[in-house]
Each structure stands twice: as C-alpha cells, then as structure tokens.
N, C-alpha and C positions, 0 to 999 in steps of 0.2 A: 484487624487489617493484616493482610498477607504480606510477608516480607518480599521485597523485589527479588527476582531470580538472579543467580550468579550468571553473568554474561561475559563473553569474550571481550577483550579491550575495545574501546570505542574510538574510532578514527574521526577526529574533529574536522579534518580536511574534507573527507567524504561528505560529512554533514553540511559543511559550508557550501560545497558545490551544489547540493540538493536545494539549498535556499537561494542561490545566486540566480537572479532573473536573467543575467546575461548568458548563462549556459543554456543553449537551445534544447528544446524538447522535440520529439518526433512521434510518429505513429499514433496509436490510440490515446496516450496521455495528451498529446497536442490536440487531437480532434475533440476530446472531451473537455479541454480547457483546464486540466488538472494543475494545481499550484501547491507545492509543498510550502507550508507556513511555519512548521516547527519540527526540529529534529533534536532529540536528546537521547541519552543512553536508554535503549529499549523502548523508545516511543517516537512516533511520527504523526503529524497531522497534515492532511491534504484537503484542500478546498476545491470545489467544482461549482461554477455557476450553473443554475438551471436554465438551459438554453431550449427554446421551443423546438429545435431540431431533434432533441432527445426525448420529446414527449410522445406518447401514444395518441391515437385519434380521440381518446377519451380525456386527454389533457393531463395525464399522469406520466411521470418519468418511468420509462421502461425498466423493469426489474433487471434486465441484462446490463443496463448502464450502471445501476447500483452495484451489481455483482462485479463488473469490470473495475469499478473504483475500489471495492474491497480487495480484489485480487492484486491490484497495483500496490495498495498499501501493505498487503500481506508480504510481498517480496521486498519492497523498498525499505521497510523498517529493519531488515536484516543486514543490508549492505554496510552500514558504518561499523558493524561488528565482524565483518568477514575480511579475509585476507585478499590482497590484490589478485585479480584474476579469477577468483571464485565467483560463482553466480548462483542465484536462488531459483529453483524450479518448483513451482507449485505442484504438489501431488494430490491435494484434495482441499476443499473448503466447503462449508455449509453456510448459507445465508438465510436469515429469517427477515422477511420484509414486514415491517411493523406498522407503517403508515404510508399513505400516498404522498408523493412529492409533486407539487405543481408549479412552484416558483421559489425564488430566493437563492440561497446557497446551501449546498450539501457539504458537510465536513466529515471526513473519516479520521478517526483516531485509532491507530494501530499500536498495540502493546505486546511486546515479546513476553510470552508466558514461560517459555523454556527454550534454550538453545544449546546444542552440543556442536561438535565438529562437523556433524553430518546432517542434522535436522534442526528445525525450529518450529515451534507451535506459537501461533499468533492469534490474538483476539482483536476484532475490529468493531468499534461502535460507530455508527453513522447517525448524524443528526441533520435535520433540515431547519436552519435558523433556530437551533437550540432544542428542537423537538426530536426525540428518537424516531428514526424511520427504518433502521436496519441494524441487525447484529449478526456478526459472522465470526467463525473460527476456522483456522486452516493450518495446514502443515506444508512446509517447504523442505526440499532436499537441498543441502549445501553442496553444490557440485564443484569439483576440482577443475582447475584450468585444463583445457584440452592441450595435449602435446602438439607441437608443430607437425604438419604433415611432412613426411619424408619426400625428398626430391625424387622425381621419377626420370 
C-alpha cells in the first residue's frame, strides 16, 4: 500500500459547503445533476444519475459526459486544500472509457496523488452502479487570486 501524500491543510468548512444540498449549483454541474456525496482529505465522491438526455442515439452515455464528470471531480477535490481565493485550472487529463453506461448512477471518486503550492495531480475512478466504466488522471494549476482591477 502506498502511503497517502502529504497535503496542504484541509478546510472542513469548504468540505461542508460541498455537501450542503441548500447551497445552489449552476452551469454544467447543475445540468448534469452532479451531487457531491463525500469529501475528506485528498478524496471526493460525486454522483450523477444516468439521464436519457445524456445518452447517445445508441443508448449509451456520451463519453463527453463522463469526461465532464472527471474534469469536475479533478478540480473539486483540490478546493478544500487551497487557500481562499485560489482556483484550480485543469491543464490536462486523460480518460479511459472502460464500459458503456446505459442506466443507473455513475460515481466518480477523485483522489489527490500529489499537491504542491502550484499544481495537483489527481486520479479519478468512475463506476456505474459499482462496475468500473472510466479511469482518468489529470493535472491542475493552482491559480492565485486575481488582483482587483485598477479604477480608470
């Protein structure tokens, strides 16, 4: 067993907000129906129901939907370890689509492999009702807060 990586401090309040259903979502996570179900140091789990609107004409979930889920998990797992105002910018990720998804629930489990002040490497395992359907790994840049714009 590989020992867990040394990670920056974990902010429990950030984790709590990710799990709070009263905190609204928007954009693609809202459209896809993503729901964060577990947040702990270096790990996050996100569930997504398989909705017919996300299936191809052949009845399988589009690979782009699974990729979007992976990208979302890739960045989100970093935030409880980041300072206020920082943001995670995906620089690259690779996804292997392992099995077709046609129904049920898809779950992405993201695990921080390494994290420094400026980058993080994340592994994402995706299952469909317990069956592996995708595996991904990616890198994010930890971006510093943007300075306020000067008044003109």
